[in-house]
N, CA, C, O and the ligand as a Tripos MOL2 file, in Angstrom:
@<TRIPOS>MOLECULE
protein
  269   267    68     0     0
PROTEIN
NO_CHARGES

@<TRIPOS>ATOM
      1 N          -2.0490  -27.3080   18.5000 N.3       1 MET1
      2 CA         -2.2900  -26.7890   19.8140 C.3       1 MET1
      3 C          -3.4620  -25.8720   19.8670 C.2       1 MET1
      4 O          -4.5870  -26.2320   20.2160 O.2       1 MET1
      5 N          -3.1150  -24.5950   19.4800 N.am      2 ASP2
      6 CA         -4.1100  -23.6680   19.4280 C.3       2 ASP2
      7 C          -4.7520  -23.5530   18.0050 C.2       2 ASP2
      8 O          -4.3230  -22.7620   17.1650 O.2       2 ASP2
      9 N          -5.8960  -24.4640   17.7750 N.am      3 LYS3
     10 CA         -6.3300  -24.7210   16.5330 C.3       3 LYS3
     11 C          -7.0450  -23.4070   15.9260 C.2       3 LYS3
     12 O          -7.0880  -23.1690   14.7190 O.2       3 LYS3
     13 N          -7.5450  -22.6700   16.8320 N.am      4 ARG4
     14 CA         -8.3030  -21.1520   16.3420 C.3       4 ARG4
     15 C          -7.2270  -20.2150   15.8510 C.2       4 ARG4
     16 O          -7.4010  -19.5120   14.8550 O.2       4 ARG4
     17 N          -6.0410  -20.2110   16.6030 N.am      5 TYR5
     18 CA         -5.1200  -19.3480   16.1970 C.3       5 TYR5
     19 C          -4.5590  -19.8150   14.7190 C.2       5 TYR5
     20 O          -4.4900  -19.0850   13.7300 O.2       5 TYR5
     21 N          -4.1850  -21.1580   14.7970 N.am      6 ARG6
     22 CA         -3.6700  -21.4290   13.7310 C.3       6 ARG6
     23 C          -4.4600  -21.3800   12.4160 C.2       6 ARG6
     24 O          -3.9820  -21.1700   11.3010 O.2       6 ARG6
     25 N          -5.6800  -21.5960   12.7100 N.am      7 LYS7
     26 CA         -6.7210  -21.3740   11.5240 C.3       7 LYS7
     27 C          -6.8390  -19.8990   11.1330 C.2       7 LYS7
     28 O          -6.9580  -19.6550    9.9320 O.2       7 LYS7
     29 N          -6.8210  -18.8690   12.0220 N.am      8 ASN8
     30 CA         -6.9120  -17.4880   11.7990 C.3       8 ASN8
     31 C          -5.4100  -17.2020   11.0080 C.2       8 ASN8
     32 O          -5.4250  -16.4530   10.0310 O.2       8 ASN8
     33 N          -4.3900  -17.6860   11.3600 N.am      9 TYR9
     34 CA         -3.1250  -17.3400   10.6920 C.3       9 TYR9
     35 C          -3.3110  -17.8530    9.3340 C.2       9 TYR9
     36 O          -3.0610  -17.1360    8.3650 O.2       9 TYR9
     37 N          -3.7300  -19.0350    9.2100 N.am     10 GLN10
     38 CA         -3.9020  -19.6140    7.8280 C.3      10 GLN10
     39 C          -4.6810  -18.7600    6.9570 C.2      10 GLN10
     40 O          -4.3660  -18.4920    5.7980 O.2      10 GLN10
     41 N          -5.7780  -18.3190    7.6000 N.am     11 MET11
     42 CA         -6.8540  -17.5380    6.8800 C.3      11 MET11
     43 C          -6.2120  -16.2280    6.2700 C.2      11 MET11
     44 O          -6.4600  -15.8550    5.1230 O.2      11 MET11
     45 N          -5.3120  -15.5200    7.1900 N.am     12 SER12
     46 CA         -4.8890  -14.3920    6.7450 C.3      12 SER12
     47 C          -3.8510  -14.3900    5.5580 C.2      12 SER12
     48 O          -3.7000  -13.4580    4.7680 O.2      12 SER12
     49 N          -3.1150  -15.6620    5.5580 N.am     13 VAL13
     50 CA         -2.3020  -15.9360    4.5010 C.3      13 VAL13
     51 C          -3.1870  -16.2000    3.2660 C.2      13 VAL13
     52 O          -2.9830  -15.5500    2.2410 O.2      13 VAL13
     53 N          -4.1290  -17.0980    3.3220 N.am     14 VAL14
     54 CA         -5.1080  -17.3620    2.0220 C.3      14 VAL14
     55 C          -5.5690  -16.0910    1.6360 C.2      14 VAL14
     56 O          -5.5280  -15.7570    0.4520 O.2      14 VAL14
     57 N          -6.0790  -15.2230    2.6640 N.am     15 GLU15
     58 CA         -6.6360  -13.7330    2.0360 C.3      15 GLU15
     59 C          -5.6860  -13.0710    1.3530 C.2      15 GLU15
     60 O          -6.0170  -12.4390    0.3500 O.2      15 GLU15
     61 N          -4.3630  -13.1020    1.7750 N.am     16 ASN16
     62 CA         -3.2270  -12.2300    1.1380 C.3      16 ASN16
     63 C          -3.0710  -12.8380   -0.2800 C.2      16 ASN16
     64 O          -2.9660  -12.1400   -1.2880 O.2      16 ASN16
     65 N          -3.0640  -14.1130   -0.2800 N.am     17 LEU17
     66 CA         -2.8040  -14.9470   -1.6600 C.3      17 LEU17
     67 C          -4.0180  -14.6230   -2.6570 C.2      17 LEU17
     68 O          -3.8810  -14.2820   -3.8310 O.2      17 LEU17
     69 N          -5.3500  -14.8090   -1.9070 N.am     18 SER18
     70 CA         -6.4190  -14.6060   -2.9410 C.3      18 SER18
     71 C          -6.5520  -13.1650   -3.1710 C.2      18 SER18
     72 O          -7.3380  -12.9230   -4.0870 O.2      18 SER18
     73 N          -6.0020  -12.0860   -2.5950 N.am     19 ALA19
     74 CA         -5.9870  -10.7020   -2.7930 C.3      19 ALA19
     75 C          -4.9830  -10.5770   -4.1360 C.2      19 ALA19
     76 O          -5.3200   -9.8450   -5.0670 O.2      19 ALA19
     77 N          -3.8620  -11.2570   -4.1710 N.am     20 ILE20
     78 CA         -2.9830  -11.1680   -5.1050 C.3      20 ILE20
     79 C          -3.5180  -11.7850   -6.3460 C.2      20 ILE20
     80 O          -3.3340  -11.2930   -7.4590 O.2      20 ILE20
     81 N          -4.1460  -12.8110   -6.1380 N.am     21 LYS21
     82 CA         -4.8900  -13.5270   -7.2660 C.3      21 LYS21
     83 C          -5.8760  -12.6290   -7.8820 C.2      21 LYS21
     84 O          -5.9320  -12.5150   -9.1060 O.2      21 LYS21
     85 N          -6.6820  -11.9630   -7.0630 N.am     22 GLN22
     86 CA         -7.8980  -11.1990   -7.5930 C.3      22 GLN22
     87 C          -7.2820   -9.8720   -8.2040 C.2      22 GLN22
     88 O          -7.7280   -9.4270   -9.2620 O.2      22 GLN22
     89 N          -6.2840   -9.2700   -7.5450 N.am     23 HIS23
     90 CA         -5.8620   -7.8180   -7.9240 C.3      23 HIS23
     91 C          -4.6750   -7.8560   -8.8280 C.2      23 HIS23
     92 O          -4.4180   -6.9990   -9.6740 O.2      23 HIS23
     93 N          -3.8900   -9.0590   -8.5430 N.am     24 GLY24
     94 CA         -2.5500   -8.9440   -9.3020 C.3      24 GLY24
     95 C          -1.5470   -8.6310   -8.3950 C.2      24 GLY24
     96 O          -1.9010   -7.9680   -7.4190 O.2      24 GLY24
     97 N          -0.2100   -8.9960   -8.4960 N.am     25 ALA25
     98 CA          0.8260   -8.7190   -7.4780 C.3      25 ALA25
     99 C           0.9720   -7.2820   -7.4270 C.2      25 ALA25
    100 O           0.9760   -6.7120   -6.3360 O.2      25 ALA25
    101 N           1.1100   -6.5520   -8.6730 N.am     26 SER26
    102 CA          1.3570   -5.1360   -8.5230 C.3      26 SER26
    103 C           0.2960   -4.3090   -7.8350 C.2      26 SER26
    104 O           0.6320   -3.3380   -7.1570 O.2      26 SER26
    105 N          -0.9390   -4.6450   -7.9750 N.am     27 LYS27
    106 CA         -1.9360   -4.0440   -7.2120 C.3      27 LYS27
    107 C          -2.0090   -4.3730   -5.7260 C.2      27 LYS27
    108 O          -2.3480   -3.5550   -4.8710 O.2      27 LYS27
    109 N          -1.6900   -5.5380   -5.5060 N.am     28 PHE28
    110 CA         -1.4600   -5.7880   -4.0890 C.3      28 PHE28
    111 C          -0.3820   -5.2690   -3.4080 C.2      28 PHE28
    112 O          -0.4470   -5.0560   -2.1970 O.2      28 PHE28
    113 N           0.6520   -5.0340   -4.0930 N.am     29 GLN29
    114 CA          1.8430   -4.2550   -3.5570 C.3      29 GLN29
    115 C           1.5150   -2.7670   -3.5570 C.2      29 GLN29
    116 O           2.0160   -2.0490   -2.6910 O.2      29 GLN29
    117 N           0.7280   -2.2840   -4.4520 N.am     30 GLU30
    118 CA          0.1120   -0.8940   -4.2910 C.3      30 GLU30
    119 C          -0.6830   -0.6970   -2.9910 C.2      30 GLU30
    120 O          -0.4910    0.2460   -2.2240 O.2      30 GLU30
    121 N          -1.6090   -1.6860   -2.8060 N.am     31 MET31
    122 CA         -2.3910   -1.5770   -1.4470 C.3      31 MET31
    123 C          -1.4060   -1.5570   -0.2770 C.2      31 MET31
    124 O          -1.6240   -0.8620    0.7160 O.2      31 MET31
    125 N          -0.3820   -2.2810   -0.3960 N.am     32 GLN32
    126 CA          0.6380   -2.4470    0.7170 C.3      32 GLN32
    127 C           1.3070   -1.0020    0.9990 C.2      32 GLN32
    128 O           1.5780   -0.6060    2.1330 O.2      32 GLN32
    129 N           1.5190   -0.3210   -0.1010 N.am     33 THR33
    130 CA          2.2280    0.9910   -0.1550 C.3      33 THR33
    131 C           1.2560    2.0360   -0.1520 C.2      33 THR33
    132 O           1.4070    2.9190   -0.9960 O.2      33 THR33
    133 N           0.3060    2.1090    0.6160 N.am     34 GLN34
    134 CA         -0.6570    3.1470    0.5560 C.3      34 GLN34
    135 C          -0.0590    4.5700    0.9510 C.2      34 GLN34
    136 O          -0.6210    5.5770    0.5200 O.2      34 GLN34
    137 N           0.9630    4.6650    1.6870 N.am     35 LYS35
    138 CA          1.6070    5.8340    1.9990 C.3      35 LYS35
    139 C           2.0760    6.7250    0.7560 C.2      35 LYS35
    140 O           2.3000    7.9350    0.7990 O.2      35 LYS35
    141 N           2.1750    5.9390   -0.2960 N.am     36 TYR36
    142 CA          2.3920    6.6780   -1.3900 C.3      36 TYR36
    143 C           1.2930    7.2160   -2.2640 C.2      36 TYR36
    144 O           1.2620    7.0420   -3.4820 O.2      36 TYR36
    145 N           0.3900    7.8820   -1.5700 N.am     37 SER37
    146 CA         -0.7290    8.4700   -2.1680 C.3      37 SER37
    147 C          -0.8540   10.1500   -1.9340 C.2      37 SER37
    148 O          -0.8210   10.6330   -0.8020 O.2      37 SER37
    149 N          -0.9730   10.8100   -2.9220 N.am     38 CYS38
    150 CA         -1.0410   12.2140   -2.7350 C.3      38 CYS38
    151 C          -1.8690   12.7700   -1.7630 C.2      38 CYS38
    152 O          -3.0760   12.5370   -1.7110 O.2      38 CYS38
    153 N          -1.1920   13.5890   -0.8890 N.am     39 PRO39
    154 CA         -2.2510   14.3110    0.1930 C.3      39 PRO39
    155 C          -3.0660   15.4360   -0.2330 C.2      39 PRO39
    156 O          -3.9410   15.9400    0.4710 O.2      39 PRO39
    157 N          -2.7090   15.8760   -1.5820 N.am     40 LYS40
    158 CA         -3.5590   16.9170   -2.2750 C.3      40 LYS40
    159 C          -4.7730   16.5740   -2.7870 C.2      40 LYS40
    160 O          -5.8490   17.1000   -2.5030 O.2      40 LYS40
    161 N          -4.5020   15.3320   -3.8480 N.am     41 CYS41
    162 CA         -5.6260   14.8800   -4.4660 C.3      41 CYS41
    163 C          -5.8560   13.3270   -4.4630 C.2      41 CYS41
    164 O          -6.6490   12.7880   -5.2340 O.2      41 CYS41
    165 N          -5.0930   12.6400   -3.5260 N.am     42 ASP42
    166 CA         -5.3190   11.3210   -3.4730 C.3      42 ASP42
    167 C          -4.7870   10.3790   -4.6480 C.2      42 ASP42
    168 O          -5.0410    9.1770   -4.7160 O.2      42 ASP42
    169 N          -3.9740   11.1280   -5.6100 N.am     43 GLY43
    170 CA         -3.6050   10.2500   -6.5740 C.3      43 GLY43
    171 C          -2.4790    9.5270   -6.3260 C.2      43 GLY43
    172 O          -1.8640    9.6570   -5.2670 O.2      43 GLY43
    173 N          -2.0690    8.6150   -7.3740 N.am     44 VAL44
    174 CA         -0.9810    7.7510   -7.1470 C.3      44 VAL44
    175 C           0.3990    8.5540   -7.2290 C.2      44 VAL44
    176 O           0.6110    9.2560   -8.2180 O.2      44 VAL44
    177 N           1.3610    8.4560   -6.1770 N.am     45 ILE45
    178 CA          2.6710    9.0050   -6.2220 C.3      45 ILE45
    179 C           3.6010    8.1570   -6.7220 C.2      45 ILE45
    180 O           3.5800    6.9820   -6.3560 O.2      45 ILE45
    181 N           4.6410    8.6480   -7.7060 N.am     46 SER46
    182 CA          5.5870    7.6210   -8.0760 C.3      46 SER46
    183 C           6.5960    7.5730   -7.0070 C.2      46 SER46
    184 O           7.0730    8.5840   -6.4920 O.2      46 SER46
    185 N           6.9350    6.2550   -6.6590 N.am     47 VAL47
    186 CA          7.9060    5.9290   -5.7600 C.3      47 VAL47
    187 C           9.1540    6.3180   -5.9060 C.2      47 VAL47
    188 O           9.9560    6.3030   -4.9720 O.2      47 VAL47
    189 N           9.4460    6.7170   -7.1370 N.am     48 HIS48
    190 CA         10.8390    7.0390   -7.6330 C.3      48 HIS48
    191 C          11.0560    8.6510   -7.4830 C.2      48 HIS48
    192 O          12.1370    9.0260   -7.0280 O.2      48 HIS48
    193 N          10.2390    9.4560   -7.7840 N.am     49 ASN49
    194 CA         10.4470   10.8400   -7.4860 C.3      49 ASN49
    195 C           9.4020   11.5410   -6.6630 C.2      49 ASN49
    196 O           9.3080   12.7630   -6.5440 O.2      49 ASN49
    197 N           8.6290   10.6380   -6.1110 N.am     50 ARG50
    198 CA          7.6040   11.4230   -5.1090 C.3      50 ARG50
    199 C           6.5440   12.3320   -5.7980 C.2      50 ARG50
    200 O           5.8450   13.0990   -5.1360 O.2      50 ARG50
    201 N           6.4490   12.2190   -7.1680 N.am     51 LYS51
    202 CA          5.5730   13.0790   -7.8740 C.3      51 LYS51
    203 C           4.2620   12.4080   -8.0780 C.2      51 LYS51
    204 O           4.1850   11.2040   -8.3200 O.2      51 LYS51
    205 N           3.1830   13.2300   -7.9760 N.am     52 CYS52
    206 CA          1.9400   12.8800   -8.1400 C.3      52 CYS52
    207 C           1.4640   12.7440   -9.6220 C.2      52 CYS52
    208 O           1.4810   13.7680  -10.3060 O.2      52 CYS52
    209 N           1.0500   11.5980  -10.1670 N.am     53 PHE53
    210 CA          0.7070   11.3510  -11.4440 C.3      53 PHE53
    211 C          -0.4840   12.3800  -11.9630 C.2      53 PHE53
    212 O          -0.6550   12.7400  -13.1280 O.2      53 PHE53
    213 N          -1.2010   12.7320  -10.8970 N.am     54 GLN54
    214 CA         -2.5120   13.4220  -11.1780 C.3      54 GLN54
    215 C          -2.3270   15.0160  -11.1640 C.2      54 GLN54
    216 O          -2.8590   15.7030  -12.0360 O.2      54 GLN54
    217 N          -1.6170   15.5280  -10.2260 N.am     55 CYS55
    218 CA         -1.6040   17.0590  -10.0510 C.3      55 CYS55
    219 C           0.0370   17.4660   -9.9680 C.2      55 CYS55
    220 O           0.3900   18.6200   -9.7240 O.2      55 CYS55
    221 N           0.8400   16.5350  -10.1660 N.am     56 ASP56
    222 CA          2.2110   17.1330  -10.3240 C.3      56 ASP56
    223 C           2.7930   17.4660   -8.8810 C.2      56 ASP56
    224 O           3.9640   17.8290   -8.7770 O.2      56 ASP56
    225 N           2.0060   17.3460   -7.8220 N.am     57 HIS57
    226 CA          2.3530   17.7750   -6.4660 C.3      57 HIS57
    227 C           3.6920   16.7480   -5.9400 C.2      57 HIS57
    228 O           3.6730   15.5360   -6.1560 O.2      57 HIS57
    229 N           4.4750   17.2200   -5.4490 N.am     58 ILE58
    230 CA          5.5700   16.4050   -4.8950 C.3      58 ILE58
    231 C           5.6130   16.4360   -3.4720 C.2      58 ILE58
    232 O           5.7500   17.4460   -2.7820 O.2      58 ILE58
    233 N           5.4830   15.2330   -3.0720 N.am     59 THR59
    234 CA          5.4830   15.0650   -1.6370 C.3      59 THR59
    235 C           7.0490   14.4440   -1.0490 C.2      59 THR59
    236 O           7.7230   13.5530   -1.5670 O.2      59 THR59
    237 N           7.3010   15.1090   -0.0100 N.am     60 LYS60
    238 CA          8.7420   14.8900    0.3500 C.3      60 LYS60
    239 C           8.4640   14.0070    1.7060 C.2      60 LYS60
    240 O           8.3440   14.5360    2.8110 O.2      60 LYS60
    241 N           8.3850   12.7020    1.4970 N.am     61 LEU61
    242 CA          8.0540   11.8490    2.5600 C.3      61 LEU61
    243 C           9.2350   11.6000    3.4450 C.2      61 LEU61
    244 O           9.0830   11.1780    4.5910 O.2      61 LEU61
    245 N          10.3710   11.8480    2.9480 N.am     62 VAL62
    246 CA         11.6270   11.6750    3.8420 C.3      62 VAL62
    247 C          11.8580   12.6550    4.7890 C.2      62 VAL62
    248 O          12.4320   12.4320    5.8560 O.2      62 VAL62
    249 N          11.3530   13.9370    4.3730 N.am     63 GLU63
    250 CA         11.5730   15.1720    5.1430 C.3      63 GLU63
    251 C          10.9610   15.2270    6.3380 C.2      63 GLU63
    252 O           9.8070   14.8200    6.4690 O.2      63 GLU63
    253 N          11.6200   15.7050    7.2800 N.am     64 LYS64
    254 CA         10.7910   15.8980    8.7810 C.3      64 LYS64
    255 C           9.8580   16.8490    8.5860 C.2      64 LYS64
    256 O           9.9670   17.7130    7.7170 O.2      64 LYS64
    257 N           8.8370   16.7440    9.4190 N.am     65 ARG65
    258 CA          7.8510   17.6980    9.4970 C.3      65 ARG65
    259 C           8.2550   18.9730   10.2610 C.2      65 ARG65
    260 O           8.7130   18.8440   11.3960 O.2      65 ARG65
    261 N           8.1150   20.2130    9.7090 N.am     66 ILE66
    262 CA          8.3730   21.3200   10.4360 C.3      66 ILE66
    263 C           7.2910   22.1630   10.7900 C.2      66 ILE66
    264 O           6.7620   22.9000    9.9580 O.2      66 ILE66
    265 N           6.8590   22.0890   12.1940 N.am     67 ASP67
    266 CA          5.6530   22.5920   12.5770 C.3      67 ASP67
    267 C           6.0780   23.8960   13.3500 C.2      67 ASP67
    268 O           5.2210   24.6250   13.8500 O.2      67 ASP67
    269 ZN         -2.0260   14.8540   -6.4410 Zn       68 ZN68
@<TRIPOS>BOND
     1     1     2 1
     2     2     3 1
     3     3     4 2
     4     3     5 am
     5     5     6 1
     6     6     7 1
     7     7     8 2
     8     7     9 am
     9     9    10 1
    10    10    11 1
    11    11    12 2
    12    11    13 am
    13    13    14 1
    14    14    15 1
    15    15    16 2
    16    15    17 am
    17    17    18 1
    18    18    19 1
    19    19    20 2
    20    19    21 am
    21    21    22 1
    22    22    23 1
    23    23    24 2
    24    23    25 am
    25    25    26 1
    26    26    27 1
    27    27    28 2
    28    27    29 am
    29    29    30 1
    30    30    31 1
    31    31    32 2
    32    31    33 am
    33    33    34 1
    34    34    35 1
    35    35    36 2
    36    35    37 am
    37    37    38 1
    38    38    39 1
    39    39    40 2
    40    39    41 am
    41    41    42 1
    42    42    43 1
    43    43    44 2
    44    43    45 am
    45    45    46 1
    46    46    47 1
    47    47    48 2
    48    47    49 am
    49    49    50 1
    50    50    51 1
    51    51    52 2
    52    51    53 am
    53    53    54 1
    54    54    55 1
    55    55    56 2
    56    55    57 am
    57    57    58 1
    58    58    59 1
    59    59    60 2
    60    59    61 am
    61    61    62 1
    62    62    63 1
    63    63    64 2
    64    63    65 am
    65    65    66 1
    66    66    67 1
    67    67    68 2
    68    67    69 am
    69    69    70 1
    70    70    71 1
    71    71    72 2
    72    71    73 am
    73    73    74 1
    74    74    75 1
    75    75    76 2
    76    75    77 am
    77    77    78 1
    78    78    79 1
    79    79    80 2
    80    79    81 am
    81    81    82 1
    82    82    83 1
    83    83    84 2
    84    83    85 am
    85    85    86 1
    86    86    87 1
    87    87    88 2
    88    87    89 am
    89    89    90 1
    90    90    91 1
    91    91    92 2
    92    91    93 am
    93    93    94 1
    94    94    95 1
    95    95    96 2
    96    95    97 am
    97    97    98 1
    98    98    99 1
    99    99   100 2
   100    99   101 am
   101   101   102 1
   102   102   103 1
   103   103   104 2
   104   103   105 am
   105   105   106 1
   106   106   107 1
   107   107   108 2
   108   107   109 am
   109   109   110 1
   110   110   111 1
   111   111   112 2
   112   111   113 am
   113   113   114 1
   114   114   115 1
   115   115   116 2
   116   115   117 am
   117   117   118 1
   118   118   119 1
   119   119   120 2
   120   119   121 am
   121   121   122 1
   122   122   123 1
   123   123   124 2
   124   123   125 am
   125   125   126 1
   126   126   127 1
   127   127   128 2
   128   127   129 am
   129   129   130 1
   130   130   131 1
   131   131   132 2
   132   131   133 am
   133   133   134 1
   134   134   135 1
   135   135   136 2
   136   135   137 am
   137   137   138 1
   138   138   139 1
   139   139   140 2
   140   139   141 am
   141   141   142 1
   142   142   143 1
   143   143   144 2
   144   143   145 am
   145   145   146 1
   146   146   147 1
   147   147   148 2
   148   147   149 am
   149   149   150 1
   150   150   151 1
   151   151   152 2
   152   151   153 am
   153   153   154 1
   154   154   155 1
   155   155   156 2
   156   155   157 am
   157   157   158 1
   158   158   159 1
   159   159   160 2
   160   159   161 am
   161   161   162 1
   162   162   163 1
   163   163   164 2
   164   163   165 am
   165   165   166 1
   166   166   167 1
   167   167   168 2
   168   167   169 am
   169   169   170 1
   170   170   171 1
   171   171   172 2
   172   171   173 am
   173   173   174 1
   174   174   175 1
   175   175   176 2
   176   175   177 am
   177   177   178 1
   178   178   179 1
   179   179   180 2
   180   179   181 am
   181   181   182 1
   182   182   183 1
   183   183   184 2
   184   183   185 am
   185   185   186 1
   186   186   187 1
   187   187   188 2
   188   187   189 am
   189   189   190 1
   190   190   191 1
   191   191   192 2
   192   191   193 am
   193   193   194 1
   194   194   195 1
   195   195   196 2
   196   195   197 am
   197   197   198 1
   198   198   199 1
   199   199   200 2
   200   199   201 am
   201   201   202 1
   202   202   203 1
   203   203   204 2
   204   203   205 am
   205   205   206 1
   206   206   207 1
   207   207   208 2
   208   207   209 am
   209   209   210 1
   210   210   211 1
   211   211   212 2
   212   211   213 am
   213   213   214 1
   214   214   215 1
   215   215   216 2
   216   215   217 am
   217   217   218 1
   218   218   219 1
   219   219   220 2
   220   219   221 am
   221   221   222 1
   222   222   223 1
   223   223   224 2
   224   223   225 am
   225   225   226 1
   226   226   227 1
   227   227   228 2
   228   227   229 am
   229   229   230 1
   230   230   231 1
   231   231   232 2
   232   231   233 am
   233   233   234 1
   234   234   235 1
   235   235   236 2
   236   235   237 am
   237   237   238 1
   238   238   239 1
   239   239   240 2
   240   239   241 am
   241   241   242 1
   242   242   243 1
   243   243   244 2
   244   243   245 am
   245   245   246 1
   246   246   247 1
   247   247   248 2
   248   247   249 am
   249   249   250 1
   250   250   251 1
   251   251   252 2
   252   251   253 am
   253   253   254 1
   254   254   255 1
   255   255   256 2
   256   255   257 am
   257   257   258 1
   258   258   259 1
   259   259   260 2
   260   259   261 am
   261   261   262 1
   262   262   263 1
   263   263   264 2
   264   263   265 am
   265   265   266 1
   266   266   267 1
   267   267   268 2
@<TRIPOS>SUBSTRUCTURE
     1 MET1         2 RESIDUE 1 A MET
     2 ASP2         6 RESIDUE 1 A ASP
     3 LYS3        10 RESIDUE 1 A LYS
     4 ARG4        14 RESIDUE 1 A ARG
     5 TYR5        18 RESIDUE 1 A TYR
     6 ARG6        22 RESIDUE 1 A ARG
     7 LYS7        26 RESIDUE 1 A LYS
     8 ASN8        30 RESIDUE 1 A ASN
     9 TYR9        34 RESIDUE 1 A TYR
    10 GLN10       38 RESIDUE 1 A GLN
    11 MET11       42 RESIDUE 1 A MET
    12 SER12       46 RESIDUE 1 A SER
    13 VAL13       50 RESIDUE 1 A VAL
    14 VAL14       54 RESIDUE 1 A VAL
    15 GLU15       58 RESIDUE 1 A GLU
    16 ASN16       62 RESIDUE 1 A ASN
    17 LEU17       66 RESIDUE 1 A LEU
    18 SER18       70 RESIDUE 1 A SER
    19 ALA19       74 RESIDUE 1 A ALA
    20 ILE20       78 RESIDUE 1 A ILE
    21 LYS21       82 RESIDUE 1 A LYS
    22 GLN22       86 RESIDUE 1 A GLN
    23 HIS23       90 RESIDUE 1 A HIS
    24 GLY24       94 RESIDUE 1 A GLY
    25 ALA25       98 RESIDUE 1 A ALA
    26 SER26      102 RESIDUE 1 A SER
    27 LYS27      106 RESIDUE 1 A LYS
    28 PHE28      110 RESIDUE 1 A PHE
    29 GLN29      114 RESIDUE 1 A GLN
    30 GLU30      118 RESIDUE 1 A GLU
    31 MET31      122 RESIDUE 1 A MET
    32 GLN32      126 RESIDUE 1 A GLN
    33 THR33      130 RESIDUE 1 A THR
    34 GLN34      134 RESIDUE 1 A GLN
    35 LYS35      138 RESIDUE 1 A LYS
    36 TYR36      142 RESIDUE 1 A TYR
    37 SER37      146 RESIDUE 1 A SER
    38 CYS38      150 RESIDUE 1 A CYS
    39 PRO39      154 RESIDUE 1 A PRO
    40 LYS40      158 RESIDUE 1 A LYS
    41 CYS41      162 RESIDUE 1 A CYS
    42 ASP42      166 RESIDUE 1 A ASP
    43 GLY43      170 RESIDUE 1 A GLY
    44 VAL44      174 RESIDUE 1 A VAL
    45 ILE45      178 RESIDUE 1 A ILE
    46 SER46      182 RESIDUE 1 A SER
    47 VAL47      186 RESIDUE 1 A VAL
    48 HIS48      190 RESIDUE 1 A HIS
    49 ASN49      194 RESIDUE 1 A ASN
    50 ARG50      198 RESIDUE 1 A ARG
    51 LYS51      202 RESIDUE 1 A LYS
    52 CYS52      206 RESIDUE 1 A CYS
    53 PHE53      210 RESIDUE 1 A PHE
    54 GLN54      214 RESIDUE 1 A GLN
    55 CYS55      218 RESIDUE 1 A CYS
    56 ASP56      222 RESIDUE 1 A ASP
    57 HIS57      226 RESIDUE 1 A HIS
    58 ILE58      230 RESIDUE 1 A ILE
    59 THR59      234 RESIDUE 1 A THR
    60 LYS60      238 RESIDUE 1 A LYS
    61 LEU61      242 RESIDUE 1 A LEU
    62 VAL62      246 RESIDUE 1 A VAL
    63 GLU63      250 RESIDUE 1 A GLU
    64 LYS64      254 RESIDUE 1 A LYS
    65 ARG65      258 RESIDUE 1 A ARG
    66 ILE66      262 RESIDUE 1 A ILE
    67 ASP67      266 RESIDUE 1 A ASP
    68 ZN68       269 GROUP 0 **** ****
């Protein structure tokens, strides 16, 4: 029916697959979970204890912001 839409949809699937092939599944997953990056140094935060691997800064992602 809509050839262009279907082509675009297919493209994004292909792009995802090629990204996984290029970077590996773990890297792709890492790219999908970019929220787990340290606000202090931009380092990678452990998803288990929210602790930055680089500067030991702990990010409490689940806590509500208190302004
Ligand atoms: Zn950090």
